[in-house]
N, C-alpha and C positions, 0 to 999 in steps of 0.2 A: 773776585777774592775767594780764596779757598780757606774755609774755616774747618777746624777739626771738631769732631763731636764733643770733645772734652772742653774746648774753648767755648763752644755754643752753650754747653751746660753751665759753665762759669758765668757767662754773660747773662743767661736766663736767671741764674741764682742771684746775681747782683741786682737785676731789675726787680725780682720778686722781693728781695730784702729791702730795697729802696721803697717800693710801694707799701710794704708792710710797716716800715718805719714812719712814712708820711701818714698813713692811715692811723697808726698808733698815736702819733702826735695830735692829729685832728680829734680822735676819740678822747684823748686825755684832756684836751682843751674843752671839749663838750662836757666831759664829766665834771670838771672844775666849775664850769658855768652852771651845771645842774646843782652842784653842792652849794654854790654861792649865787643864788638867783637875784635878779632885779625884779622885785614885785612892788606893787603900789607906787610905781615911779612918779605918777602925777602928784600924789600926796607928799611923797618924800621930797621931790624937787621943789614944790611950792612952799612947803614948810621950811626947808633948808634955806631957801631964798628969803623967806619972811623973817627968819630968826638968825640969819647969817651963820649957819652951821654947815660944815662940809657934808655933802650928801653921802660920801663914802663912809663917814663916821656913823651916820644914821643907819645906813644899810648894815654896817658892822654890828651896831648895837641890836638891831632887830634880829639879825642872824644869830647872835650870841644869846639874846634873851629868850626868843620864842621859836627860832627856826622858821619865821614867817607864818606862824599859826595864830590867826586873830582870836581864836578861842582859848589860847593857852592860859592856864592858871597855875601859879606856883603853890607850893605847900604853905607859904606864909601869906598868901592872898593877893599877890601881884597878878594883874590881869592884862591880857591882850598882847599885841605885837611887841610893844616896848616894855611890857611887864611893869605897869605903874600900880603902885599901892593906892587903894581908894582914898585914904587920908591925904596922900600927896596930890592926887587928882583934884580933890576939893580945895586944897590949899592953892594949887596952881590956878584953879578957876577964879579964886578970889583975887589973884594978881592979874591974870590975863583978861578975864571977862567978869568983873565984879557983879554984874547984873544977871549973869547966867546961873541957872540952877540945874545943871545937867545931872541926871542920875548916874550912879556908879556903873550901871549897865552900858552906858555909852562908851566905856573903855573897851568893849568888844567891837565897836565900830572902828575899822582901820583908820579912817580919816581923822576921827577924834583922837584916837590913841596916838597916832603919829604926831598930830599937831601939839598935843600936850607933852609928849615925850621929847620932841625937838625943842619946844619952849623950855622945858626943864634942863636939857643939856646946855642950851644957850645961857640960862641963868647961872648954872654951875660953872661954866667956862668964864663968864663975866666975873663971878664971885672969886674964883680961885686962880684965874689968869692962865690956865693951860688946859689942854685936852686931857692930859694924863690925870691931873687932879679932878677934872670934871668927870671923867670916866670912873675914877675911884669913888667920888661922891655919889655918882649915880648908883653904884653898887652898895657901898657901905653906909651912905647917908652923909649929908653935908655937915651935920654936927660932929660926926666922928672925924671926918677929914679936917675940919676946923680945929678940933682938939689935938689931932696929930701935929698940925702946924703950930699951934700954941705951945705944945710941949716940946717943940723942936724934934719930933720923932721923924719927920720928913722935911726935906728942903722945899722951900717955897718956889725957888727957881730951879729949872732943869731937873725936876723930879722925874724919876723913871719908875717903872713897875717894881724894880728890885728894891727901891727905897721904901716901899709901902710896908708898914709893920704887920699887917694882916696878910697871911699867905693866901687866903681865899680871895681877898680883894686884889692882891698883886697878880694872882693867876687870872682873875677876871679881866684886869687891865690888859694883860698880855694877849688873852684871847681876842679881845676887841681890837687891839692894835694889829694883830696878825690878820684878822678878818678884813680890817680896813685896808691893809696892804694888798690883800688879794683883790678886793674890789677896785682899788686904784689901778692895779696891773691889768685886770681883766676888762675894765670898762672905760677907763680914761684914755 
């Protein structure tokens, strides 16, 4: 076969472009996995099974709340991976382990924080009947969500982030839902 130099350059260019495109896709996939890591998998999977909460939702909440930093502290005093308030932690202890007397510092322990955070998500989902309302209650508090429902400010069924009267809570719900979608696509 007789190839002209021009045709050879064209073929070489196409091969180089194809290689760069494939490499770019691989790098993009790696970058997304870097931004949405799977950390503390044994604790997340164990607690997700124990309390029947989707593990992708748990990863999404951890990603949104603390970026997987077990030492994270919010300005309002929430602590750890799932950003649990100390009062909420002690209330959850009274429900989950009435005889336990764990100090607030245990919220820095990933195993403890994940267990109580997932338990709380489970309670909220059971109380409100949907992940959207559970996520909203995780952010705004269950009393506030109950009040929105009582005042008919949000629908009980088929509620979306757009239905939530607090823009900050609606934004939070969207962030968690988006992160959950990424986790589902990346790891399921």
